[in-house]
MIDORO-845520 format. One record per residue: residue number from 1; residue in one letter; x, y, z of N, C-alpha, C in turn. Coordinates in nm, 2 decimals, padded with zeros to 4 digits, m for minus. Example, Ala and Ser with C-alpha at 12.3 -4.5 7.8 and 13.67 -1.06 7.14 Angstrom:
<sites>
k->1 r->A n_u->01.32 n_v->m00.57 n_w->00.78 ca_u->01.23 ca_v->m00.45 ca_w->00.78 c_u->01.32 c_v->m00.33 c_w->00.78
k->2 r->S n_u->01.28 n_v->m00.22 n_w->00.71 ca_u->01.37 ca_v->m00.11 ca_w->00.71 c_u->01.29 c_v->00.00 c_w->00.79
</sites>
This chain:
<sites>
k->1 r->X n_u->06.77 n_v->m00.53 n_w->00.98 ca_u->06.71 ca_v->m00.51 ca_w->00.91 c_u->06.56 c_v->m00.57 c_w->00.93
k->2 r->X n_u->06.45 n_v->m00.48 n_w->00.89 ca_u->06.35 ca_v->m00.50 ca_w->00.92 c_u->06.23 c_v->m00.57 c_w->00.78
k->3 r->X n_u->06.15 n_v->m00.62 n_w->00.88 ca_u->06.08 ca_v->m00.72 ca_w->00.78 c_u->05.96 c_v->m00.64 c_w->00.74
k->4 r->X n_u->05.92 n_v->m00.64 n_w->00.60 ca_u->05.82 ca_v->m00.58 ca_w->00.56 c_u->05.69 c_v->m00.63 c_w->00.57
k->5 r->X n_u->05.61 n_v->m00.59 n_w->00.61 ca_u->05.47 ca_v->m00.63 ca_w->00.61 c_u->05.40 c_v->m00.64 c_w->00.50
k->6 r->X n_u->05.31 n_v->m00.75 n_w->00.45 ca_u->05.25 ca_v->m00.73 ca_w->00.33 c_u->05.13 c_v->m00.70 c_w->00.37
k->7 r->X n_u->05.06 n_v->m00.59 n_w->00.26 ca_u->04.95 ca_v->m00.52 ca_w->00.31 c_u->04.83 c_v->m00.61 c_w->00.21
k->8 r->X n_u->04.75 n_v->m00.66 n_w->00.25 ca_u->04.63 ca_v->m00.77 ca_w->00.18 c_u->04.55 c_v->m00.62 c_w->00.15
k->9 r->X n_u->04.51 n_v->m00.65 n_w->00.03 ca_u->04.37 ca_v->m00.55 ca_w->00.00 c_u->04.27 c_v->m00.59 c_w->m00.03
k->10 r->X n_u->04.15 n_v->m00.56 n_w->00.01 ca_u->04.04 ca_v->m00.59 ca_w->m00.01 c_u->03.98 c_v->m00.57 c_w->m00.12
k->11 r->X n_u->03.94 n_v->m00.67 n_w->m00.23 ca_u->03.90 ca_v->m00.69 ca_w->m00.36 c_u->03.74 c_v->m00.69 c_w->m00.33
k->12 r->X n_u->03.66 n_v->m00.58 n_w->m00.40 ca_u->03.53 ca_v->m00.64 ca_w->m00.39 c_u->03.46 c_v->m00.72 c_w->m00.50
k->13 r->X n_u->03.36 n_v->m00.77 n_w->m00.46 ca_u->03.31 ca_v->m00.88 ca_w->m00.57 c_u->03.27 c_v->m00.79 c_w->m00.68
k->14 r->X n_u->03.26 n_v->m00.86 n_w->m00.81 ca_u->03.24 ca_v->m00.80 ca_w->m00.92 c_u->03.09 c_v->m00.74 c_w->m00.91
k->15 r->X n_u->03.03 n_v->m00.65 n_w->m01.02 ca_u->02.93 ca_v->m00.62 ca_w->m01.03 c_u->02.87 c_v->m00.63 c_w->m01.15
k->16 r->X n_u->02.77 n_v->m00.67 n_w->m01.22 ca_u->02.72 ca_v->m00.71 ca_w->m01.33 c_u->02.78 c_v->m00.62 c_w->m01.49
k->17 r->X n_u->02.80 n_v->m00.47 n_w->m01.45 ca_u->02.89 ca_v->m00.40 ca_w->m01.54 c_u->03.02 c_v->m00.45 c_w->m01.59
k->18 r->X n_u->03.09 n_v->m00.51 n_w->m01.46 ca_u->03.21 ca_v->m00.57 ca_w->m01.47 c_u->03.18 c_v->m00.70 c_w->m01.56
k->19 r->X n_u->03.11 n_v->m00.77 n_w->m01.52 ca_u->03.12 ca_v->m00.91 ca_w->m01.57 c_u->03.06 c_v->m00.93 c_w->m01.72
k->20 r->X n_u->02.98 n_v->m00.83 n_w->m01.74 ca_u->02.91 ca_v->m00.78 ca_w->m01.88 c_u->03.02 c_v->m00.73 c_w->m01.96
k->21 r->X n_u->03.09 n_v->m00.64 n_w->m01.94 ca_u->03.26 ca_v->m00.58 ca_w->m02.02 c_u->03.32 c_v->m00.71 c_w->m02.02
k->22 r->X n_u->03.34 n_v->m00.76 n_w->m01.94 ca_u->03.43 ca_v->m00.85 ca_w->m01.95 c_u->03.42 c_v->m00.96 c_w->m02.06
k->23 r->X n_u->03.34 n_v->m01.00 n_w->m02.07 ca_u->03.24 ca_v->m01.15 ca_w->m02.16 c_u->03.24 c_v->m01.07 c_w->m02.24
k->24 r->X n_u->03.15 n_v->m00.95 n_w->m02.30 ca_u->03.17 ca_v->m00.87 ca_w->m02.45 c_u->03.34 c_v->m00.88 c_w->m02.50
k->25 r->X n_u->03.45 n_v->m00.82 n_w->m02.42 ca_u->03.56 ca_v->m00.80 ca_w->m02.48 c_u->03.61 c_v->m00.94 c_w->m02.49
k->26 r->X n_u->03.58 n_v->m01.01 n_w->m02.45 ca_u->03.62 ca_v->m01.17 ca_w->m02.47 c_u->03.58 c_v->m01.22 c_w->m02.59
k->27 r->X n_u->03.43 n_v->m01.19 n_w->m02.60 ca_u->03.38 ca_v->m01.23 ca_w->m02.73 c_u->03.46 c_v->m01.16 c_w->m02.85
k->28 r->X n_u->03.48 n_v->m01.05 n_w->m02.85 ca_u->03.54 ca_v->m00.96 ca_w->m02.98 c_u->03.67 c_v->m01.02 c_w->m02.99
k->29 r->X n_u->03.77 n_v->m01.01 n_w->m02.84 ca_u->03.91 ca_v->m01.04 ca_w->m02.89 c_u->03.95 c_v->m01.15 c_w->m02.86
k->30 r->X n_u->03.87 n_v->m01.28 n_w->m02.78 ca_u->03.91 ca_v->m01.39 ca_w->m02.76 c_u->04.05 c_v->m01.39 c_w->m02.67
k->31 r->X n_u->04.07 n_v->m01.31 n_w->m02.61 ca_u->04.18 ca_v->m01.31 ca_w->m02.52 c_u->04.13 c_v->m01.30 c_w->m02.38
k->32 r->X n_u->04.17 n_v->m01.39 n_w->m02.31 ca_u->04.11 ca_v->m01.39 ca_w->m02.17 c_u->04.16 c_v->m01.28 c_w->m02.10
k->33 r->X n_u->04.33 n_v->m01.29 n_w->m02.09 ca_u->04.36 ca_v->m01.18 ca_w->m02.00 c_u->04.38 c_v->m01.03 c_w->m02.03
k->34 r->X n_u->04.35 n_v->m01.01 n_w->m02.15 ca_u->04.30 ca_v->m00.89 ca_w->m02.20 c_u->04.16 c_v->m00.84 c_w->m02.15
k->35 r->X n_u->04.10 n_v->m00.92 n_w->m02.18 ca_u->03.90 ca_v->m00.90 ca_w->m02.11 c_u->03.93 c_v->m00.90 c_w->m01.98
k->36 r->X n_u->04.03 n_v->m00.95 n_w->m01.90 ca_u->04.01 ca_v->m00.95 ca_w->m01.74 c_u->04.09 c_v->m00.81 c_w->m01.70
k->37 r->X n_u->04.18 n_v->m00.76 n_w->m01.76 ca_u->04.27 ca_v->m00.65 ca_w->m01.74 c_u->04.13 c_v->m00.54 c_w->m01.77
k->38 r->X n_u->04.07 n_v->m00.55 n_w->m01.88 ca_u->04.01 ca_v->m00.44 ca_w->m01.88 c_u->03.89 c_v->m00.43 c_w->m01.81
k->39 r->X n_u->03.81 n_v->m00.52 n_w->m01.75 ca_u->03.70 ca_v->m00.53 ca_w->m01.68 c_u->03.77 c_v->m00.51 c_w->m01.52
k->40 r->X n_u->03.90 n_v->m00.52 n_w->m01.48 ca_u->03.95 ca_v->m00.53 ca_w->m01.39 c_u->03.90 c_v->m00.61 c_w->m01.28
k->41 r->X n_u->03.92 n_v->m00.77 n_w->m01.33 ca_u->03.89 ca_v->m00.86 ca_w->m01.27 c_u->04.01 c_v->m00.99 c_w->m01.29
k->42 r->X n_u->03.99 n_v->m01.08 n_w->m01.21 ca_u->04.10 ca_v->m01.16 ca_w->m01.23 c_u->04.03 c_v->m01.28 c_w->m01.32
k->43 r->X n_u->04.15 n_v->m01.40 n_w->m01.35 ca_u->04.09 ca_v->m01.50 ca_w->m01.47 c_u->04.02 c_v->m01.58 c_w->m01.41
k->44 r->X n_u->04.03 n_v->m01.60 n_w->m01.27 ca_u->03.97 ca_v->m01.67 ca_w->m01.16 c_u->03.81 c_v->m01.62 c_w->m01.20
k->45 r->X n_u->03.81 n_v->m01.50 n_w->m01.17 ca_u->03.68 ca_v->m01.46 ca_w->m01.21 c_u->03.59 c_v->m01.52 c_w->m01.35
k->46 r->X n_u->03.66 n_v->m01.47 n_w->m01.43 ca_u->03.66 ca_v->m01.50 ca_w->m01.57 c_u->03.58 c_v->m01.66 c_w->m01.58
k->47 r->X n_u->03.69 n_v->m01.78 n_w->m01.50 ca_u->03.64 ca_v->m01.88 ca_w->m01.52 c_u->03.52 c_v->m01.94 c_w->m01.46
k->48 r->X n_u->03.51 n_v->m01.83 n_w->m01.35 ca_u->03.36 ca_v->m01.86 ca_w->m01.25 c_u->03.23 c_v->m01.78 c_w->m01.32
k->49 r->X n_u->03.29 n_v->m01.72 n_w->m01.40 ca_u->03.13 ca_v->m01.64 ca_w->m01.44 c_u->03.11 c_v->m01.67 c_w->m01.60
k->50 r->X n_u->03.19 n_v->m01.70 n_w->m01.69 ca_u->03.18 ca_v->m01.77 ca_w->m01.85 c_u->03.09 c_v->m01.89 c_w->m01.84
k->51 r->X n_u->03.11 n_v->m02.01 n_w->m01.80 ca_u->03.06 ca_v->m02.11 ca_w->m01.82 c_u->02.90 c_v->m02.05 c_w->m01.77
k->52 r->X n_u->02.87 n_v->m02.00 n_w->m01.70 ca_u->02.72 ca_v->m01.95 ca_w->m01.64 c_u->02.67 c_v->m01.89 c_w->m01.77
k->53 r->X n_u->02.74 n_v->m01.82 n_w->m01.79 ca_u->02.71 ca_v->m01.72 ca_w->m01.91 c_u->02.67 c_v->m01.79 c_w->m02.05
k->54 r->X n_u->02.76 n_v->m01.89 n_w->m02.06 ca_u->02.73 ca_v->m01.99 ca_w->m02.17 c_u->02.61 c_v->m02.08 c_w->m02.14
k->55 r->X n_u->02.57 n_v->m02.10 n_w->m02.03 ca_u->02.48 ca_v->m02.21 ca_w->m01.97 c_u->02.35 c_v->m02.08 c_w->m02.00
k->56 r->X n_u->02.31 n_v->m02.00 n_w->m01.93 ca_u->02.17 ca_v->m01.94 ca_w->m01.92 c_u->02.23 c_v->m01.79 c_w->m01.97
k->57 r->X n_u->02.31 n_v->m01.74 n_w->m02.05 ca_u->02.28 ca_v->m01.61 ca_w->m02.11 c_u->02.32 c_v->m01.51 c_w->m02.02
k->58 r->X n_u->02.27 n_v->m01.38 n_w->m02.05 ca_u->02.32 ca_v->m01.25 ca_w->m01.95 c_u->02.25 c_v->m01.28 c_w->m01.83
k->59 r->X n_u->02.13 n_v->m01.35 n_w->m01.87 ca_u->02.07 ca_v->m01.38 ca_w->m01.72 c_u->02.15 c_v->m01.45 c_w->m01.61
k->60 r->X n_u->02.24 n_v->m01.55 n_w->m01.66 ca_u->02.32 ca_v->m01.61 ca_w->m01.55 c_u->02.43 c_v->m01.55 c_w->m01.50
k->61 r->X n_u->02.46 n_v->m01.42 n_w->m01.56 ca_u->02.58 ca_v->m01.33 ca_w->m01.49 c_u->02.48 c_v->m01.22 c_w->m01.43
k->62 r->X n_u->02.38 n_v->m01.19 n_w->m01.42 ca_u->02.33 ca_v->m01.08 ca_w->m01.36 c_u->02.35 c_v->m01.08 c_w->m01.21
k->63 r->X n_u->02.33 n_v->m01.23 n_w->m01.14 ca_u->02.33 ca_v->m01.21 ca_w->m00.97 c_u->02.42 c_v->m01.33 c_w->m00.93
k->64 r->X n_u->02.50 n_v->m01.30 n_w->m00.83 ca_u->02.59 ca_v->m01.44 ca_w->m00.79 c_u->02.50 c_v->m01.50 c_w->m00.69
k->65 r->X n_u->02.54 n_v->m01.65 n_w->m00.72 ca_u->02.44 ca_v->m01.75 ca_w->m00.65 c_u->02.46 c_v->m01.71 c_w->m00.48
k->66 r->X n_u->02.32 n_v->m01.73 n_w->m00.43 ca_u->02.34 ca_v->m01.74 ca_w->m00.33 c_u->02.37 c_v->m01.88 c_w->m00.25
k->67 r->X n_u->02.43 n_v->m01.87 n_w->m00.17 ca_u->02.49 ca_v->m01.99 ca_w->m00.07 c_u->02.43 c_v->m01.98 c_w->00.06
k->68 r->X n_u->02.31 n_v->m02.02 n_w->00.12 ca_u->02.23 ca_v->m01.97 ca_w->00.23 c_u->02.21 c_v->m02.14 c_w->00.27
k->69 r->X n_u->02.22 n_v->m02.20 n_w->00.36 ca_u->02.16 ca_v->m02.29 ca_w->00.42 c_u->02.06 c_v->m02.27 c_w->00.49
k->70 r->X n_u->01.96 n_v->m02.36 n_w->00.43 ca_u->01.81 ca_v->m02.35 ca_w->00.47 c_u->01.80 c_v->m02.41 c_w->00.62
k->71 r->X n_u->01.87 n_v->m02.52 n_w->00.66 ca_u->01.86 ca_v->m02.57 ca_w->00.82 c_u->01.97 c_v->m02.54 c_w->00.88
k->72 r->X n_u->02.02 n_v->m02.45 n_w->00.92 ca_u->02.13 ca_v->m02.36 ca_w->00.97 c_u->02.09 c_v->m02.40 c_w->01.15
k->73 r->X n_u->02.14 n_v->m02.48 n_w->01.20 ca_u->02.11 ca_v->m02.47 ca_w->01.35 c_u->01.99 c_v->m02.56 c_w->01.39
k->74 r->X n_u->01.93 n_v->m02.63 n_w->01.33 ca_u->01.80 ca_v->m02.69 ca_w->01.33 c_u->01.86 c_v->m02.85 c_w->01.36
k->75 r->X n_u->01.74 n_v->m02.89 n_w->01.45 ca_u->01.85 ca_v->m03.03 ca_w->01.49 c_u->01.68 c_v->m03.11 c_w->01.46
k->76 r->X n_u->01.72 n_v->m03.24 n_w->01.37 ca_u->01.60 ca_v->m03.29 ca_w->01.32 c_u->01.50 c_v->m03.33 c_w->01.46
k->77 r->X n_u->01.38 n_v->m03.33 n_w->01.43 ca_u->01.26 ca_v->m03.34 ca_w->01.55 c_u->01.27 c_v->m03.48 c_w->01.64
k->78 r->X n_u->01.33 n_v->m03.57 n_w->01.55 ca_u->01.35 ca_v->m03.75 ca_w->01.56 c_u->01.45 c_v->m03.69 c_w->01.73
k->79 r->X n_u->01.58 n_v->m03.67 n_w->01.68 ca_u->01.65 ca_v->m03.64 ca_w->01.78 c_u->01.67 c_v->m03.54 c_w->01.89
k->80 r->X n_u->01.54 n_v->m03.45 n_w->01.87 ca_u->01.52 ca_v->m03.36 ca_w->01.98 c_u->01.42 c_v->m03.40 c_w->02.06
k->81 r->X n_u->01.32 n_v->m03.51 n_w->02.03 ca_u->01.22 ca_v->m03.57 ca_w->02.10 c_u->01.33 c_v->m03.67 c_w->02.17
k->82 r->X n_u->01.42 n_v->m03.71 n_w->02.12 ca_u->01.51 ca_v->m03.83 ca_w->02.23 c_u->01.61 c_v->m03.78 c_w->02.31
k->83 r->X n_u->01.64 n_v->m03.63 n_w->02.28 ca_u->01.74 ca_v->m03.58 ca_w->02.38 c_u->01.66 c_v->m03.51 c_w->02.52
k->84 r->X n_u->01.52 n_v->m03.47 n_w->02.46 ca_u->01.43 ca_v->m03.45 ca_w->02.61 c_u->01.41 c_v->m03.55 c_w->02.65
k->85 r->X n_u->01.38 n_v->m03.69 n_w->02.61 ca_u->01.36 ca_v->m03.80 ca_w->02.67 c_u->01.43 c_v->m03.83 c_w->02.78
k->86 r->X n_u->01.56 n_v->m03.85 n_w->02.71 ca_u->01.70 ca_v->m03.88 ca_w->02.79 c_u->01.71 c_v->m03.79 c_w->02.90
k->87 r->X n_u->01.67 n_v->m03.66 n_w->02.89 ca_u->01.73 ca_v->m03.56 ca_w->03.00 c_u->01.58 c_v->m03.60 c_w->03.13
k->88 r->X n_u->01.47 n_v->m03.63 n_w->03.08 ca_u->01.37 ca_v->m03.67 ca_w->03.17 c_u->01.41 c_v->m03.76 c_w->03.23
k->89 r->X n_u->01.45 n_v->m03.88 n_w->03.18 ca_u->01.49 ca_v->m03.99 ca_w->03.25 c_u->01.59 c_v->m03.98 c_w->03.35
k->90 r->X n_u->01.70 n_v->m03.93 n_w->03.28 ca_u->01.83 ca_v->m03.90 ca_w->03.38 c_u->01.86 c_v->m03.75 c_w->03.38
k->91 r->X n_u->01.82 n_v->m03.67 n_w->03.48 ca_u->01.84 ca_v->m03.54 ca_w->03.51 c_u->01.96 c_v->m03.49 c_w->03.52
k->92 r->X n_u->02.04 n_v->m03.59 n_w->03.58 ca_u->02.16 ca_v->m03.55 ca_w->03.61 c_u->02.29 c_v->m03.56 c_w->03.52
k->93 r->X n_u->02.24 n_v->m03.60 n_w->03.35 ca_u->02.32 ca_v->m03.63 ca_w->03.23 c_u->02.34 c_v->m03.47 c_w->03.19
k->94 r->X n_u->02.46 n_v->m03.44 n_w->03.10 ca_u->02.50 ca_v->m03.32 ca_w->03.06 c_u->02.45 c_v->m03.36 c_w->02.93
k->95 r->X n_u->02.50 n_v->m03.23 n_w->02.86 ca_u->02.46 ca_v->m03.24 ca_w->02.69 c_u->02.56 c_v->m03.33 c_w->02.64
k->96 r->X n_u->02.69 n_v->m03.37 n_w->02.69 ca_u->02.76 ca_v->m03.42 ca_w->02.60 c_u->02.74 c_v->m03.57 c_w->02.64
k->97 r->X n_u->02.70 n_v->m03.62 n_w->02.73 ca_u->02.63 ca_v->m03.75 ca_w->02.78 c_u->02.53 c_v->m03.80 c_w->02.67
k->98 r->X n_u->02.43 n_v->m03.69 n_w->02.67 ca_u->02.31 ca_v->m03.71 ca_w->02.59 c_u->02.32 c_v->m03.73 c_w->02.45
k->99 r->X n_u->02.42 n_v->m03.63 n_w->02.38 ca_u->02.46 ca_v->m03.63 ca_w->02.26 c_u->02.54 c_v->m03.77 c_w->02.21
k->100 r->X n_u->02.65 n_v->m03.82 n_w->02.33 ca_u->02.72 ca_v->m03.95 ca_w->02.30 c_u->02.62 c_v->m04.06 c_w->02.28
k->101 r->X n_u->02.50 n_v->m04.09 n_w->02.39 ca_u->02.39 ca_v->m04.17 ca_w->02.35 c_u->02.32 c_v->m04.20 c_w->02.26
k->102 r->X n_u->02.31 n_v->m04.06 n_w->02.25 ca_u->02.22 ca_v->m04.06 ca_w->02.07 c_u->02.32 c_v->m04.09 c_w->01.96
k->103 r->X n_u->02.44 n_v->m04.08 n_w->01.97 ca_u->02.51 ca_v->m04.07 ca_w->01.83 c_u->02.53 c_v->m04.24 c_w->01.84
k->104 r->X n_u->02.57 n_v->m04.29 n_w->01.93 ca_u->02.58 ca_v->m04.47 ca_w->01.95 c_u->02.45 c_v->m04.52 c_w->01.93
k->105 r->X n_u->02.33 n_v->m04.48 n_w->01.95 ca_u->02.22 ca_v->m04.55 ca_w->01.91 c_u->02.20 c_v->m04.52 c_w->01.75
k->106 r->X n_u->02.27 n_v->m04.43 n_w->01.70 ca_u->02.28 ca_v->m04.41 ca_w->01.54 c_u->02.39 c_v->m04.48 c_w->01.47
k->107 r->X n_u->02.45 n_v->m04.57 n_w->01.54 ca_u->02.57 ca_v->m04.65 ca_w->01.50 c_u->02.69 c_v->m04.55 c_w->01.44
k->108 r->X n_u->02.71 n_v->m04.48 n_w->01.58 ca_u->02.83 ca_v->m04.39 ca_w->01.56 c_u->02.83 c_v->m04.28 c_w->01.47
k->109 r->X n_u->02.72 n_v->m04.25 n_w->01.42 ca_u->02.71 ca_v->m04.12 ca_w->01.29 c_u->02.66 c_v->m04.00 c_w->01.37
k->110 r->X n_u->02.76 n_v->m03.91 n_w->01.38 ca_u->02.72 ca_v->m03.78 ca_w->01.45 c_u->02.61 c_v->m03.71 c_w->01.37
k->111 r->X n_u->02.50 n_v->m03.72 n_w->01.48 ca_u->02.34 ca_v->m03.68 ca_w->01.45 c_u->02.32 c_v->m03.55 c_w->01.49
k->112 r->X n_u->02.38 n_v->m03.55 n_w->01.59 ca_u->02.34 ca_v->m03.42 ca_w->01.71 c_u->02.49 c_v->m03.37 c_w->01.78
k->113 r->X n_u->02.50 n_v->m03.25 n_w->01.80 ca_u->02.61 ca_v->m03.22 ca_w->01.88 c_u->02.59 c_v->m03.19 c_w->02.03
k->114 r->X n_u->02.67 n_v->m03.18 n_w->02.10 ca_u->02.64 ca_v->m03.13 ca_w->02.26 c_u->02.57 c_v->m03.00 c_w->02.26
k->115 r->X n_u->02.64 n_v->m02.94 n_w->02.18 ca_u->02.55 ca_v->m02.77 ca_w->02.15 c_u->02.41 c_v->m02.81 c_w->02.09
k->116 r->X n_u->02.37 n_v->m02.86 n_w->01.98 ca_u->02.26 ca_v->m02.88 ca_w->01.95 c_u->02.17 c_v->m02.91 c_w->02.09
k->117 r->X n_u->02.20 n_v->m03.03 n_w->02.16 ca_u->02.14 ca_v->m03.10 ca_w->02.28 c_u->02.10 c_v->m03.00 c_w->02.32
k->118 r->X n_u->02.18 n_v->m02.88 n_w->02.38 ca_u->02.18 ca_v->m02.78 ca_w->02.45 c_u->02.07 c_v->m02.72 c_w->02.43
k->119 r->X n_u->02.08 n_v->m02.68 n_w->02.29 ca_u->01.99 ca_v->m02.59 ca_w->02.25 c_u->01.82 c_v->m02.67 c_w->02.25
k->120 r->X n_u->01.81 n_v->m02.76 n_w->02.23 ca_u->01.70 ca_v->m02.83 ca_w->02.23 c_u->01.67 c_v->m02.82 c_w->02.38
k->121 r->X n_u->01.73 n_v->m02.86 n_w->02.49 ca_u->01.69 ca_v->m02.84 ca_w->02.61 c_u->01.66 c_v->m02.72 c_w->02.69
k->122 r->X n_u->01.73 n_v->m02.64 n_w->02.61 ca_u->01.70 ca_v->m02.47 ca_w->02.66 c_u->01.54 c_v->m02.44 c_w->02.60
k->123 r->X n_u->01.52 n_v->m02.45 n_w->02.45 ca_u->01.38 ca_v->m02.46 ca_w->02.46 c_u->01.27 c_v->m02.53 c_w->02.50
k->124 r->X n_u->01.31 n_v->m02.64 n_w->02.57 ca_u->01.20 ca_v->m02.73 ca_w->02.65 c_u->01.22 c_v->m02.70 c_w->02.76
k->125 r->X n_u->01.30 n_v->m02.62 n_w->02.81 ca_u->01.29 ca_v->m02.56 ca_w->02.94 c_u->01.36 c_v->m02.68 c_w->03.04
k->126 r->X n_u->01.43 n_v->m02.73 n_w->03.02 ca_u->01.52 ca_v->m02.84 ca_w->03.08 c_u->01.65 c_v->m02.83 c_w->03.09
k->127 r->X n_u->01.71 n_v->m02.68 n_w->03.05 ca_u->01.82 ca_v->m02.66 ca_w->03.06 c_u->01.85 c_v->m02.51 c_w->03.13
k->128 r->X n_u->01.93 n_v->m02.47 n_w->03.27 ca_u->01.96 ca_v->m02.36 ca_w->03.29 c_u->02.05 c_v->m02.29 c_w->03.20
k->129 r->X n_u->02.03 n_v->m02.15 n_w->03.16 ca_u->02.09 ca_v->m02.08 ca_w->03.06 c_u->02.23 c_v->m02.08 c_w->03.17
k->130 r->X n_u->02.23 n_v->m02.00 n_w->03.25 ca_u->02.36 ca_v->m02.00 ca_w->03.33 c_u->02.37 c_v->m02.08 c_w->03.46
k->131 r->X n_u->02.44 n_v->m02.18 n_w->03.43 ca_u->02.46 ca_v->m02.26 ca_w->03.53 c_u->02.59 c_v->m02.21 c_w->03.64
k->132 r->X n_u->02.55 n_v->m02.19 n_w->03.77 ca_u->02.67 ca_v->m02.16 ca_w->03.87 c_u->02.72 c_v->m02.27 c_w->03.91
k->133 r->X n_u->02.89 n_v->m02.22 n_w->03.93 ca_u->02.96 ca_v->m02.28 ca_w->03.97 c_u->03.00 c_v->m02.27 c_w->04.11
k->134 r->X n_u->02.99 n_v->m02.38 n_w->04.20 ca_u->03.06 ca_v->m02.35 ca_w->04.37 c_u->03.18 c_v->m02.36 c_w->04.35
k->135 r->X n_u->03.24 n_v->m02.28 n_w->04.45 ca_u->03.38 ca_v->m02.32 ca_w->04.46 c_u->03.44 c_v->m02.32 c_w->04.59
</sites>
């Protein structure tokens, strides 16, 4: 007996026309499932957009919210300076050791990762991007 593979269909994000049709249909019929079928969206989509419509009107459903992290990959200056300072004092220390020292100094609160330490040290010119391994 062969197992059937499930085909996962990609569903595009809704556009403004679909959201508008969904809400206008709902206001006329007060039937969520009918309005979602007519606009070809899921009920979860209705649950997401209708409260925004109630709060902000048509402007609320015009564009999706952007969820962009502003400080992606940025290490706070205080920790960057500390990582550089530790590397200069202890040139044999690696990124993990420096990260663990900084974390211990901050009551075991993870404030910087080993990768963050490496990026800071690369920018400061204290880290070789390609470390060669002698075998």
